[in-house]
Each structure stands twice: as C-alpha cells, then as structure tokens.
VMD Tcl script that builds the backbone (N, CA, C; Angstrom):
set m [mol new atoms 297]
animate dup $m
set s [atomselect $m all]
$s set {name element resname resid chain x y z} {
  {N N MET 1 A 0.918 -1.173 -0.050}
  {CA C MET 1 A 0.023 0.007 0.064}
  {C C MET 1 A 0.759 1.239 -0.075}
  {N N PRO 2 A 1.916 1.328 0.730}
  {CA C PRO 2 A 2.687 2.548 0.667}
  {C C PRO 2 A 3.146 2.984 -0.675}
  {N N ALA 3 A 3.537 2.012 -1.442}
  {CA C ALA 3 A 3.835 2.205 -2.857}
  {C C ALA 3 A 2.855 2.707 -3.746}
  {N N ASP 4 A 1.546 2.320 -3.604}
  {CA C ASP 4 A 0.470 3.020 -4.138}
  {C C ASP 4 A 0.357 4.282 -3.955}
  {N N ILE 5 A 0.467 4.769 -2.706}
  {CA C ILE 5 A 0.240 6.076 -2.190}
  {C C ILE 5 A 1.574 6.960 -2.859}
  {N N VAL 6 A 2.625 6.410 -2.820}
  {CA C VAL 6 A 3.705 7.268 -3.373}
  {C C VAL 6 A 3.656 7.429 -5.103}
  {N N GLU 7 A 3.022 6.362 -5.598}
  {CA C GLU 7 A 2.801 6.427 -6.932}
  {C C GLU 7 A 1.602 7.628 -7.446}
  {N N LEU 8 A 0.745 7.802 -6.476}
  {CA C LEU 8 A -0.446 8.601 -6.470}
  {C C LEU 8 A 0.220 10.155 -6.248}
  {N N ILE 9 A 0.966 10.171 -5.291}
  {CA C ILE 9 A 1.483 11.510 -4.711}
  {C C ILE 9 A 2.545 12.023 -5.588}
  {N N ALA 10 A 3.367 11.247 -5.973}
  {CA C ALA 10 A 4.638 11.795 -6.832}
  {C C ALA 10 A 4.258 12.471 -8.148}
  {N N PRO 11 A 3.132 12.287 -8.753}
  {CA C PRO 11 A 2.735 13.368 -10.006}
  {C C PRO 11 A 2.143 14.639 -9.371}
  {N N VAL 12 A 1.512 14.547 -8.305}
  {CA C VAL 12 A 0.919 15.697 -7.729}
  {C C VAL 12 A 1.954 16.663 -7.271}
  {N N ILE 13 A 2.947 16.070 -6.497}
  {CA C ILE 13 A 4.170 16.895 -5.979}
  {C C ILE 13 A 4.845 17.343 -7.333}
  {N N ALA 14 A 5.138 16.517 -8.269}
  {CA C ALA 14 A 5.792 17.111 -9.270}
  {C C ALA 14 A 5.069 18.325 -10.081}
  {N N LEU 15 A 3.849 18.142 -10.164}
  {CA C LEU 15 A 2.967 19.211 -10.715}
  {C C LEU 15 A 3.071 20.457 -10.010}
  {N N PHE 16 A 2.791 20.568 -8.649}
  {CA C PHE 16 A 2.860 21.591 -7.797}
  {C C PHE 16 A 4.209 22.135 -7.867}
  {N N GLY 17 A 5.326 21.322 -7.767}
  {CA C GLY 17 A 6.747 21.756 -8.101}
  {C C GLY 17 A 6.983 22.631 -9.225}
  {N N VAL 18 A 6.492 22.077 -10.367}
  {CA C VAL 18 A 6.650 22.865 -11.679}
  {C C VAL 18 A 5.796 23.999 -11.706}
  {N N GLY 19 A 4.800 23.982 -11.328}
  {CA C GLY 19 A 3.892 25.117 -11.337}
  {C C GLY 19 A 4.409 26.244 -10.213}
  {N N SER 20 A 5.084 25.813 -9.243}
  {CA C SER 20 A 5.592 26.895 -8.210}
  {C C SER 20 A 6.609 27.563 -8.852}
  {N N PHE 21 A 7.630 26.718 -9.613}
  {CA C PHE 21 A 8.786 27.263 -10.381}
  {C C PHE 21 A 8.390 28.347 -11.413}
  {N N VAL 22 A 7.188 27.834 -12.202}
  {CA C VAL 22 A 6.836 28.760 -13.201}
  {C C VAL 22 A 6.168 30.198 -12.710}
  {N N LEU 23 A 5.423 29.953 -11.614}
  {CA C LEU 23 A 4.822 31.078 -10.958}
  {C C LEU 23 A 5.993 31.989 -10.486}
  {N N ILE 24 A 6.951 31.445 -9.861}
  {CA C ILE 24 A 8.092 32.369 -9.256}
  {C C ILE 24 A 8.882 32.909 -10.367}
  {N N ALA 25 A 9.146 32.212 -11.407}
  {CA C ALA 25 A 9.929 32.957 -12.506}
  {C C ALA 25 A 9.036 33.946 -13.359}
  {N N MET 26 A 7.693 33.698 -13.420}
  {CA C MET 26 A 6.898 34.914 -13.946}
  {C C MET 26 A 6.998 36.061 -13.063}
  {N N LYS 27 A 6.749 35.892 -11.696}
  {CA C LYS 27 A 6.862 36.982 -10.801}
  {C C LYS 27 A 8.174 37.730 -10.822}
  {N N MET 28 A 9.208 37.044 -10.965}
  {CA C MET 28 A 10.521 37.809 -11.175}
  {C C MET 28 A 10.660 38.571 -12.291}
  {N N ARG 29 A 10.156 38.049 -13.456}
  {CA C ARG 29 A 10.147 38.619 -14.863}
  {C C ARG 29 A 9.233 39.903 -14.774}
  {N N TYR 30 A 8.066 39.883 -14.259}
  {CA C TYR 30 A 7.169 41.059 -14.048}
  {C C TYR 30 A 7.701 42.112 -13.358}
  {N N SER 31 A 8.526 41.738 -12.165}
  {CA C SER 31 A 8.981 42.677 -11.318}
  {C C SER 31 A 10.049 43.392 -11.995}
  {N N HIS 32 A 10.942 42.623 -12.623}
  {CA C HIS 32 A 12.009 43.049 -13.372}
  {C C HIS 32 A 11.561 44.028 -14.459}
  {N N LEU 33 A 10.441 43.707 -15.147}
  {CA C LEU 33 A 9.923 44.592 -16.260}
  {C C LEU 33 A 9.394 45.854 -15.728}
  {N N ARG 34 A 8.634 45.834 -14.590}
  {CA C ARG 34 A 8.085 46.851 -13.932}
  {C C ARG 34 A 9.254 47.806 -13.402}
  {N N ASP 35 A 10.261 47.266 -12.881}
  {CA C ASP 35 A 11.386 48.088 -12.350}
  {C C ASP 35 A 12.122 48.859 -13.437}
  {N N THR 36 A 12.310 48.249 -14.693}
  {CA C THR 36 A 13.040 48.830 -15.880}
  {C C THR 36 A 12.068 49.706 -16.672}
  {N N LYS 37 A 10.961 49.514 -16.449}
  {CA C LYS 37 A 9.989 50.441 -17.193}
  {C C LYS 37 A 10.033 51.810 -16.593}
  {N N HIS 38 A 10.084 51.979 -15.258}
  {CA C HIS 38 A 10.110 53.210 -14.593}
  {C C HIS 38 A 11.398 53.785 -14.315}
  {N N ALA 39 A 12.488 53.082 -14.664}
  {CA C ALA 39 A 13.907 53.468 -14.611}
  {C C ALA 39 A 14.029 54.616 -15.489}
  {N N PRO 40 A 14.869 55.768 -15.201}
  {CA C PRO 40 A 15.130 56.896 -16.121}
  {C C PRO 40 A 15.954 56.453 -17.337}
  {N N GLY 41 A 15.551 56.778 -18.566}
  {CA C GLY 41 A 16.282 56.532 -19.776}
  {C C GLY 41 A 17.490 57.376 -20.054}
  {N N ARG 42 A 18.098 57.331 -20.979}
  {CA C ARG 42 A 19.298 58.165 -21.308}
  {C C ARG 42 A 18.898 59.576 -21.677}
  {N N GLU 43 A 17.603 59.675 -22.340}
  {CA C GLU 43 A 17.200 60.891 -22.793}
  {C C GLU 43 A 16.789 61.751 -21.579}
  {N N ASP 44 A 16.136 60.934 -20.453}
  {CA C ASP 44 A 15.819 61.744 -19.132}
  {C C ASP 44 A 17.043 62.187 -18.554}
  {N N LEU 45 A 18.036 61.437 -18.620}
  {CA C LEU 45 A 19.296 61.778 -17.941}
  {C C LEU 45 A 20.007 63.102 -18.592}
  {N N ASP 46 A 19.898 63.004 -19.826}
  {CA C ASP 46 A 20.346 64.270 -20.707}
  {C C ASP 46 A 19.631 65.358 -20.342}
  {N N ARG 47 A 18.484 65.311 -20.392}
  {CA C ARG 47 A 17.464 66.404 -19.996}
  {C C ARG 47 A 17.845 67.011 -18.871}
  {N N LEU 48 A 17.881 66.169 -17.623}
  {CA C LEU 48 A 18.211 66.517 -16.410}
  {C C LEU 48 A 19.692 67.224 -16.256}
  {N N ALA 49 A 20.514 66.666 -16.801}
  {CA C ALA 49 A 21.769 67.317 -17.062}
  {C C ALA 49 A 21.806 68.786 -17.664}
  {N N GLN 50 A 20.989 68.954 -18.635}
  {CA C GLN 50 A 20.880 70.120 -19.339}
  {C C GLN 50 A 20.102 71.167 -18.473}
  {N N ALA 51 A 19.109 70.840 -17.525}
  {CA C ALA 51 A 18.461 71.549 -16.834}
  {C C ALA 51 A 19.348 72.053 -15.514}
  {N N VAL 52 A 20.087 71.263 -15.105}
  {CA C VAL 52 A 21.192 71.530 -14.029}
  {C C VAL 52 A 22.068 72.521 -14.539}
  {N N GLU 53 A 22.485 72.453 -15.739}
  {CA C GLU 53 A 23.526 73.324 -16.327}
  {C C GLU 53 A 22.895 74.692 -16.433}
  {N N LEU 54 A 21.485 74.808 -16.947}
  {CA C LEU 54 A 20.727 76.177 -17.132}
  {C C LEU 54 A 20.763 76.612 -15.680}
  {N N LEU 55 A 20.407 75.900 -14.711}
  {CA C LEU 55 A 20.376 76.321 -13.228}
  {C C LEU 55 A 21.715 76.947 -12.862}
  {N N HIS 56 A 22.859 76.210 -13.229}
  {CA C HIS 56 A 24.184 76.871 -12.786}
  {C C HIS 56 A 24.379 78.233 -13.348}
  {N N ASP 57 A 23.948 78.316 -14.710}
  {CA C ASP 57 A 24.169 79.568 -15.378}
  {C C ASP 57 A 23.365 80.543 -14.723}
  {N N ASP 58 A 22.035 80.344 -14.315}
  {CA C ASP 58 A 21.250 81.265 -13.751}
  {C C ASP 58 A 21.792 81.678 -12.429}
  {N N VAL 59 A 22.387 80.953 -11.657}
  {CA C VAL 59 A 23.197 81.232 -10.183}
  {C C VAL 59 A 24.264 82.201 -10.550}
  {N N ARG 60 A 25.108 81.905 -11.632}
  {CA C ARG 60 A 26.172 82.616 -12.019}
  {C C ARG 60 A 25.837 83.969 -12.312}
  {N N VAL 61 A 24.719 84.289 -13.078}
  {CA C VAL 61 A 24.300 85.553 -13.447}
  {C C VAL 61 A 23.716 86.194 -12.158}
  {N N MET 62 A 23.070 85.704 -11.267}
  {CA C MET 62 A 22.498 86.250 -10.046}
  {C C MET 62 A 23.811 86.639 -9.165}
  {N N ARG 63 A 24.826 85.916 -9.114}
  {CA C ARG 63 A 25.811 86.279 -8.301}
  {C C ARG 63 A 26.525 87.447 -8.915}
  {N N ASP 64 A 26.626 87.326 -10.040}
  {CA C ASP 64 A 27.286 88.740 -10.761}
  {C C ASP 64 A 26.279 89.973 -10.250}
  {N N GLU 65 A 25.083 89.927 -10.437}
  {CA C GLU 65 A 24.140 90.976 -10.206}
  {C C GLU 65 A 24.281 91.399 -8.684}
  {N N ILE 66 A 24.392 90.413 -7.918}
  {CA C ILE 66 A 24.522 90.816 -6.345}
  {C C ILE 66 A 25.908 91.410 -6.100}
  {N N VAL 67 A 26.838 90.975 -6.910}
  {CA C VAL 67 A 28.349 91.715 -6.721}
  {C C VAL 67 A 28.039 93.427 -7.017}
  {N N GLU 68 A 27.524 93.342 -8.220}
  {CA C GLU 68 A 27.270 94.666 -8.691}
  {C C GLU 68 A 26.486 95.562 -7.910}
  {N N LEU 69 A 25.421 95.070 -7.257}
  {CA C LEU 69 A 24.534 95.541 -6.475}
  {C C LEU 69 A 25.279 96.271 -5.078}
  {N N GLY 70 A 26.040 95.226 -4.601}
  {CA C GLY 70 A 26.783 95.458 -3.498}
  {C C GLY 70 A 27.955 96.572 -3.818}
  {N N GLU 71 A 28.414 96.552 -4.749}
  {CA C GLU 71 A 29.309 97.578 -5.341}
  {C C GLU 71 A 28.724 99.083 -5.221}
  {N N ARG 72 A 27.431 98.882 -5.820}
  {CA C ARG 72 A 26.671 100.241 -5.762}
  {C C ARG 72 A 26.025 100.660 -4.503}
  {N N VAL 73 A 25.884 99.895 -3.637}
  {CA C VAL 73 A 25.480 100.224 -2.238}
  {C C VAL 73 A 26.966 100.757 -1.584}
  {N N ASP 74 A 28.050 100.199 -1.809}
  {CA C ASP 74 A 29.321 100.726 -1.191}
  {C C ASP 74 A 29.528 102.258 -1.665}
  {N N PHE 75 A 29.319 102.387 -3.001}
  {CA C PHE 75 A 29.446 103.646 -3.572}
  {C C PHE 75 A 28.728 104.669 -2.843}
  {N N ALA 76 A 27.410 104.232 -2.799}
  {CA C ALA 76 A 26.346 105.270 -2.321}
  {C C ALA 76 A 26.695 105.575 -0.792}
  {N N GLU 77 A 27.050 104.464 -0.031}
  {CA C GLU 77 A 27.536 104.804 1.398}
  {C C GLU 77 A 28.529 105.719 1.393}
  {N N ARG 78 A 29.806 105.547 0.618}
  {CA C ARG 78 A 30.699 106.459 0.587}
  {C C ARG 78 A 30.397 107.943 0.358}
  {N N VAL 79 A 29.652 107.979 -0.853}
  {CA C VAL 79 A 29.193 109.337 -1.077}
  {C C VAL 79 A 28.337 110.075 -0.098}
  {N N LEU 80 A 27.439 109.227 0.599}
  {CA C LEU 80 A 26.741 109.961 1.673}
  {C C LEU 80 A 27.513 110.115 2.982}
  {N N ALA 81 A 28.483 109.328 3.286}
  {CA C ALA 81 A 29.362 109.531 4.422}
  {C C ALA 81 A 30.235 110.617 4.144}
  {N N HIS 82 A 30.789 110.918 3.011}
  {CA C HIS 82 A 31.730 111.993 2.640}
  {C C HIS 82 A 31.125 113.330 2.510}
  {N N GLY 83 A 29.917 113.407 1.859}
  {CA C GLY 83 A 29.206 114.527 1.916}
  {C C GLY 83 A 29.759 115.527 0.868}
  {N N ARG 84 A 29.215 116.531 0.471}
  {CA C ARG 84 A 29.763 117.486 -0.345}
  {C C ARG 84 A 30.075 118.912 0.449}
  {N N PRO 85 A 31.296 119.249 0.535}
  {CA C PRO 85 A 31.611 120.531 1.132}
  {C C PRO 85 A 30.922 121.743 0.814}
  {N N ASP 86 A 30.608 121.833 -0.565}
  {CA C ASP 86 A 30.205 123.082 -1.202}
  {C C ASP 86 A 28.596 123.214 -1.010}
  {N N ASP 87 A 28.057 122.140 -0.492}
  {CA C ASP 87 A 26.678 122.227 -0.306}
  {C C ASP 87 A 26.259 122.961 1.107}
  {N N GLU 88 A 25.118 123.877 0.892}
  {CA C GLU 88 A 24.692 124.374 1.924}
  {C C GLU 88 A 23.686 123.573 2.625}
  {N N PRO 89 A 23.506 123.686 3.985}
  {CA C PRO 89 A 22.431 122.805 4.516}
  {C C PRO 89 A 21.057 123.377 4.093}
  {N N PRO 90 A 20.090 122.456 3.864}
  {CA C PRO 90 A 18.831 122.883 3.339}
  {C C PRO 90 A 18.137 123.911 4.420}
  {N N ARG 91 A 17.643 124.773 3.542}
  {CA C ARG 91 A 16.796 125.691 4.443}
  {C C ARG 91 A 15.390 125.168 4.770}
  {N N PRO 92 A 14.676 125.508 5.851}
  {CA C PRO 92 A 13.453 125.041 6.151}
  {C C PRO 92 A 12.485 125.624 5.331}
  {N N LEU 93 A 11.403 124.907 4.872}
  {CA C LEU 93 A 10.300 125.511 4.044}
  {C C LEU 93 A 9.516 126.444 4.913}
  {N N PRO 94 A 9.045 127.451 4.323}
  {CA C PRO 94 A 8.373 128.559 5.077}
  {C C PRO 94 A 6.998 127.857 5.570}
  {N N ASN 95 A 6.404 128.085 6.726}
  {CA C ASN 95 A 5.403 127.670 7.103}
  {C C ASN 95 A 4.272 128.527 6.578}
  {N N PRO 96 A 3.084 127.980 5.862}
  {CA C PRO 96 A 2.134 128.799 5.209}
  {C C PRO 96 A 1.227 129.413 6.310}
  {N N ARG 97 A 1.072 128.871 7.482}
  {CA C ARG 97 A 0.237 129.532 8.570}
  {C C ARG 97 A 0.821 130.686 8.919}
  {N N GLU 98 A 2.127 130.904 8.922}
  {CA C GLU 98 A 2.804 132.155 9.370}
  {C C GLU 98 A 2.665 133.259 8.321}
  {N N ALA 99 A 2.382 133.015 7.122}
  {CA C ALA 99 A 2.548 134.070 6.162}
  {C C ALA 99 A 1.193 134.847 6.081}
}
mol reanalyze $m
mol bondsrecalc $m
mol representation Tube
mol addrep $m
C-alpha cells in the first residue's frame, strides 16, 4: 500500500513543484519589467543634466548681479558719508500759516 500512495502522490508533487517554479519565474520577470519600465532612460538623464547646467548659469548671473549691487551700495554709502563740502544745509520751508 505505501507504494501505491507514493505512485499517486509523486505526480501531484511534481505538478505543484513545476507550477511553483513557473509562478516564481513569472513573478521575477514581471518585477524586472516593472522596475526597468520606470527607470530613467538616457534621454531623461540628458534632459536633467541640461536643466542642471541652465540652473548653474542662472546662479552665476545672479551672483554677478549681487556683486554689482553690493558695489553700488558701497559707492552710495561712501558718497553719503563723505558729503559735499560746497553744499549748504537745506533751508526749512516756510510755514504757510505764518504768512
């Protein structure tokens, strides 16, 4: 009797083993396809590199503008601190009520 049971169970075990192997292989293949589908391509990387380069250029321009503005503020501070010796102090405006 044990031999009859083994003869009946062996094909079932083989069928489940092969089926499990196929299911695992399919799962791995679909996971791989899903991962590679959403991976960035060469054109995406090129586009990102170009965008980063444009941002670097914009930052360089803004730095230059900030340096120029700083120089203008320094000049204005020096002019205001030095003053003009030939200038008279401003006269107060006449009060219209006194007139």
